[in-house]
KOLZA-868870 format. One record per residue (C-alpha): residue number from 1; x, y, z. Coordinates in nm, 3 decimals. Layout:
N
<pt torlo="NUM" xx="X" yy="Y" zz="Z"/>
...
//
This chain:
56
<pt torlo="1" xx="-8.453" yy="4.353" zz="9.092"/>
<pt torlo="2" xx="-8.811" yy="4.478" zz="9.113"/>
<pt torlo="3" xx="-9.102" yy="4.260" zz="9.219"/>
<pt torlo="4" xx="-9.461" yy="4.366" zz="9.176"/>
<pt torlo="5" xx="-9.761" yy="4.143" zz="9.234"/>
<pt torlo="6" xx="-10.104" yy="4.225" zz="9.094"/>
<pt torlo="7" xx="-10.407" yy="4.051" zz="8.952"/>
<pt torlo="8" xx="-10.491" yy="4.340" zz="8.720"/>
<pt torlo="9" xx="-10.375" yy="4.297" zz="8.359"/>
<pt torlo="10" xx="-10.359" yy="4.673" zz="8.307"/>
<pt torlo="11" xx="-10.124" yy="4.717" zz="8.604"/>
<pt torlo="12" xx="-9.901" yy="4.434" zz="8.479"/>
<pt torlo="13" xx="-9.877" yy="4.604" zz="8.138"/>
<pt torlo="14" xx="-9.778" yy="4.932" zz="8.303"/>
<pt torlo="15" xx="-9.504" yy="4.761" zz="8.501"/>
<pt torlo="16" xx="-9.377" yy="4.581" zz="8.191"/>
<pt torlo="17" xx="-9.363" yy="4.913" zz="8.006"/>
<pt torlo="18" xx="-9.174" yy="5.072" zz="8.297"/>
<pt torlo="19" xx="-8.927" yy="4.782" zz="8.301"/>
<pt torlo="20" xx="-8.869" yy="4.815" zz="7.926"/>
<pt torlo="21" xx="-8.795" yy="5.187" zz="7.960"/>
<pt torlo="22" xx="-8.572" yy="5.130" zz="8.263"/>
<pt torlo="23" xx="-8.363" yy="4.857" zz="8.100"/>
<pt torlo="24" xx="-8.331" yy="5.055" zz="7.777"/>
<pt torlo="25" xx="-8.197" yy="5.352" zz="7.972"/>
<pt torlo="26" xx="-7.957" yy="5.127" zz="8.162"/>
<pt torlo="27" xx="-7.828" yy="4.962" zz="7.844"/>
<pt torlo="28" xx="-7.809" yy="5.258" zz="7.604"/>
<pt torlo="29" xx="-7.771" yy="5.556" zz="7.832"/>
<pt torlo="30" xx="-7.983" yy="5.866" zz="7.892"/>
<pt torlo="31" xx="-7.949" yy="5.996" zz="7.532"/>
<pt torlo="32" xx="-8.169" yy="5.718" zz="7.389"/>
<pt torlo="33" xx="-8.493" yy="5.804" zz="7.207"/>
<pt torlo="34" xx="-8.764" yy="5.659" zz="7.434"/>
<pt torlo="35" xx="-9.026" yy="5.673" zz="7.158"/>
<pt torlo="36" xx="-8.860" yy="5.358" zz="7.019"/>
<pt torlo="37" xx="-8.938" yy="5.176" zz="7.343"/>
<pt torlo="38" xx="-9.281" yy="5.317" zz="7.420"/>
<pt torlo="39" xx="-9.405" yy="5.298" zz="7.063"/>
<pt torlo="40" xx="-9.530" yy="5.656" zz="7.054"/>
<pt torlo="41" xx="-9.401" yy="6.011" zz="7.064"/>
<pt torlo="42" xx="-9.319" yy="6.155" zz="7.404"/>
<pt torlo="43" xx="-9.465" yy="6.494" zz="7.316"/>
<pt torlo="44" xx="-9.809" yy="6.353" zz="7.231"/>
<pt torlo="45" xx="-10.059" yy="6.434" zz="7.503"/>
<pt torlo="46" xx="-10.325" yy="6.177" zz="7.574"/>
<pt torlo="47" xx="-10.679" yy="6.312" zz="7.538"/>
<pt torlo="48" xx="-10.847" yy="6.361" zz="7.872"/>
<pt torlo="49" xx="-11.135" yy="6.122" zz="7.926"/>
<pt torlo="50" xx="-11.433" yy="6.232" zz="8.127"/>
<pt torlo="51" xx="-11.564" yy="6.027" zz="8.416"/>
<pt torlo="52" xx="-11.810" yy="5.743" zz="8.383"/>
<pt torlo="53" xx="-12.104" yy="5.951" zz="8.499"/>
<pt torlo="54" xx="-12.440" yy="5.958" zz="8.327"/>
<pt torlo="55" xx="-12.491" yy="6.167" zz="8.017"/>
<pt torlo="56" xx="-12.743" yy="6.442" zz="8.066"/>
//
């Protein structure tokens, strides 16, 4: 059992996503397609966002 306490909604969503992946792997085994659980392809790279600095 994992317990994680936070007041940040984004962190709670990340933990929920991790739990979904973890329990899917436990139930179906390591050969499962994780894109079904995560809702996107594993090979897709997220675009890199630049910092919040001022535009020049």
